[in-house]
N, C-alpha and C positions, 0 to 999 in steps of 0.2 A: 353388102351383097344385093347384086342387083335382081330383078324380079323374076326372069328367067330361072336364074341359080336357084333362088327360094323355091319356085315352085318345082323344078327338079328335085330339091332338098326333100321337099313335101311328099313327091312322088316315092321317093326311094323310101323314107321312113314310114308311108302306109306298104308299100311292097314288103316292107320288113315284119311289119306289124302283122300284115295278112298270110305271111309266110311263117312267122313263129305262131300263129293259132292252128295252123294245118300242121306243122310238121314238130311241135312241141313235145309230144309222146317220143319221138325219135330222136332228140337231140343228143341225148345220151349215146346212143349208138352211133350215129353220125359222126359226134366228138372224137370218141374211140377208134371209129372206122380211119376218120382221118389221120390220126396219130400214130396209130400202126401203118398205115400206108408212107408217112413221113420215115416211121422207124425202117421200113426196109426199101425206101428210096434206092438206095446206092446199091442192093441186090436187083431189085427189079430191072435199073438201067443197067447192069451189068447182064441180066439174061436176055434183056431186049438188043443189046448189042451182039450178042451169040445168034439167038432164034431169029431176029428180023418181023418178028411179028406181034403186034401188042395184045392179039387175043389169045395168042397161048402165052405170053408171059401172064398174063391177067387169071388164066386158068391155073398154070402151073403156083403162082403165088397163092392162090385160094386154096388149092389143095392142101399145101403147105400149111397155110392158116388152120385149116379144119382140122389137119392132123394134131396138130398142136396144142388147139383146145378142146376140139371133140372127144378125138381117140380116148384119152387119160380118163373124161368125165364117164365115157361109158364102158371103159373097163371098170373102174371102181363102183360104178352102179350095179354092173352084172356080177362081179365076184364078189362086191359087199354084200349082195342079197344072200348069195350062197354062205358067207360066214354068219349073217345074221341067222339064217335058217337052223343053225345047229346051236343056238342060244337058248336050249329049253330049260323049264324049271327046275329041274333035277341038278344040271351042272350050276345052274346060277346058285341055288341052293347052297351046294358043296364049296363053290367058291367063296360065297359070303361068311359060311360055318368058319373055314380056314381062316378068314382074315379077321374074323373077331376073334378067334381064338389066338392068334399072333400078335393082336394089338389092344388085349384087354388090360395088361398092365402098363400100357403106355398112358401117362397123362393127358388128359384134354381128349387126344385124337382117339383113346380105347372108349371112352363116354361116347364121344359123338357117333362111332362106328355101332357101339352096341345099340344105340337109341334110332339111328337113321338108315344102317345098313341091313336092311330087312326084306325078302323076296318080296312079299307082299305091295311093299311102297316102292319097289324099284321095277318090278316085273311090268306094270303099266306103261312106264317111260320106255321099256325096251321094246314093247308090242309098237309103239307109238312110232318110234324109230325106223322100227323093222317096216310099218306102212307107210313108213314116207319115203323110205329107199324104194319100197317095190311098186310106189304109184308116183315114182319121180316126175313121170311124163306129165301128170297133171298137175303136181303140186309144183314142180321146177318149171312149169309153162312161161312164167315170166322170165327165167333168165334165159330158157332155151331160146325165146323169142328175140331177147337182145341179140343173142350170139347170131341168129339167123340173119338180122338186121345189118348187124355190124360187117358179116360177110358181105353181104349184099352192098351196101354201101362202099367196102373196101375194094370190090372188084371194079366197081364204076370209077373210084380214084385212081385204082392203079392204072387203069385203059386210058382213062384221059389226066394222068400225072402231068404231062408238060403244061398241059392249058390250067390245070387246076392251081400249080403252084404259081403261073403267072397271074392267074386272078386274085390268088391271096395276098399276093405282093401289091397289086394295085390297090386293093381294098382296105390296106392300112393307111391310115392318114399320116403318114411320115415320108419324108424325102425317098425316091425310089431307092437310093444305095443304102440307106437306113432300113427302110422295109425288107431287101432283100436278106440284108445282114440278119433282122429277126428272124427271118424264115429259117435261113442258113442254119441258126444256131439252133431253132426250135427244132430243124431235122436232125443235125449233129446229137444233141442230147436224148431225141426219142431213141436215135439208134443205139446210144450206148446203154439206156434204159431197157429197151428191147433185150437186147441181148445178155444184159446181166441178170434179169430177171430169170432168163430160160436157163443160163448155166449156172447160177447160186440154185434155183430148185432143182436143179439135175444133180448137182455136186451133194446138198444136203440131204434129198431123197436117196440118193446112191449110198451116202454114209448109212444112215439109219437103215435101208432094206437090206444092206450086205449083214449088218449086226444082226438084227433081226432074224433074218433069213438063217444065220448060224445058229442061233436058239431054236430053230425051228417052225417058224412063222414063215407065211408067203412074205418073201422079201420084195417080192416087185408091187404087191398090192399095199403094202405099208410103205413103199418107198415113193408110190405115186402119191399114195395119200399124204405122205410128210411135207412132198414137194410140194404141194398147192398148199399145205397149212404152213407152210415156212414162209407164204407171202403174207401171211397175219401178222402184224406188228406184235410184239413182246410173248404173247402166249399162244401164238400158231403153233409151235414144235409142241407145246405143252400138251393140246389137245388131243395129239396121237400117242404120246410117249407114256403120257400117266395113264391112260386106259392099258395100255400093252404092259406097263410095270404092274399096275395092279392084278391083271391077270396072272404074270409070271409069278407073283407074289404067293397067290392061292394054289396055284398049280406046281410051280418048279419050286417053290422056296423063295424065304426073304432074301438071300444072298443073289440069286438072280433078279429080283427086282431090283435091289438096291446098284446092281451092277448095270441095267438098264437106264435107271435115272440118272446115275452117276456119268454115263456114256453120252446121254441125252444133254443133260444139261453141261457139261464141261467141253466135250468135245465138239458137239453141234452148235448149242446155242452161245456158249462163248466162245470157244477157238473159231468156229466156222462161221457162224451168224455176225458177231461182233468184230473180229479181227480180220478173218479172211476176207469176207463181203466185200468190205470197202477194195482191199488190195484188188479183189477180181474186178471189180468195176475200171479200178487204173489200170489195170491190164487189158482189158477189152478198150478201154479208150486211148489209151499212148501206145499200146502195141500191136494190138489186136487189129485194130481198125483205123489207126493211124489218125483218130478223129481231133477235129479243132475246137468241137465244145469247150465253152470258156466255162462253164459251171464246173466246181470242184466236185469229185467224186464223192465227198463227205456231205455236200448239200443236197447232191443227188440221191445218196442212201438215205437221208432223213426226209427227204420230198417223198420218197416212196413210202416211208412209214407215214408221213403226214396224209398223203392221199389216200391211204387204206384206212387210215382212223375215220375220215371223213366220207368217202366216196366209197368205202368197200372194196369188193376183188379190181373194179375197173379203175379203184383210184391210183392202183400202180403205174397206169399210165396218165390218168388227168394230172395227180402230184406234180412230178416233175415237169409236164407240159406247162401247167400254169405258173410254176415258179421260175421256169427258162423263161418265159413270155414276160414276167413282172421285172425279170432284171434285165432284158434285152430293151422292155419300154423305160424302163428306168434311167437305163443311159442315155436313150434318146432324149428323154426330157430334161436330163441334166445337161445336155448338150444346147438343146435349143429353148427351153421352157424356163430354166432360172433367170435368164435375163430377160422374160416378157415383163 
């Protein structure tokens, strides 16, 4: 490498380091926004073909993103406060007394319930939860801040979409054809991931909401909560259905509680989440989007779980993206690197 190239490389490295020191707090938001823009590339291009205005397309896409993320969160926060406000000490005591009576003859469980399920031990936690929900604007400032920055970066990327993807292609240190293939595969995978997350969350939330609504609960509220909770690997649904079953046990009887538990575990957790969800991903990939993504639907499914386990909520986007980039980079390396 000659001296001018070395000098340019050093300048570029210094620029990257300086940019990192400035934008490091926003890297997560920028990464998620970029991946969301990739996931909606085909939709935004189709809208641009119809509307002929990048500003209008960017505005419409931002409104859709806000409705997708913010609307359910605000609904759960406001309606959840109303539900928690009805949890007075008398109703909690009646619930616990009934549960202790019903479980006193069950080995191990009965002893645990008698020891720990007391109003004086649980009431402080109920108050903390209520306080957290009612002050979500301050306690959830980090999450809200991330969403705001994601929306801002997303709008910018959508507006300059073609230039952004061309720059991304040029920055990948690989032959241009391979760079475009890697970016194209990442776009295709993220499109499948986004639509899969939305449809499966709606599907599982609908299944749970309809069922508990029939039992007299607020089906819309619990359906939305279950839809978000279903994104959490392994224990997501249990976070919602176990308290509902517990409440049903104390207020409606053990039979209703058992039905809630069996329905949630068998119909939603086993059938819908384990078997139907990969089928939904495959249907979206091959039939609905006619997508050319090379990643298998089961790999996408497990990459979502791995991403959630590592990065939390935004891992649903980052997990598949990192996995896709790894696979694409590996193919390029095997094509050019093994002979080095």
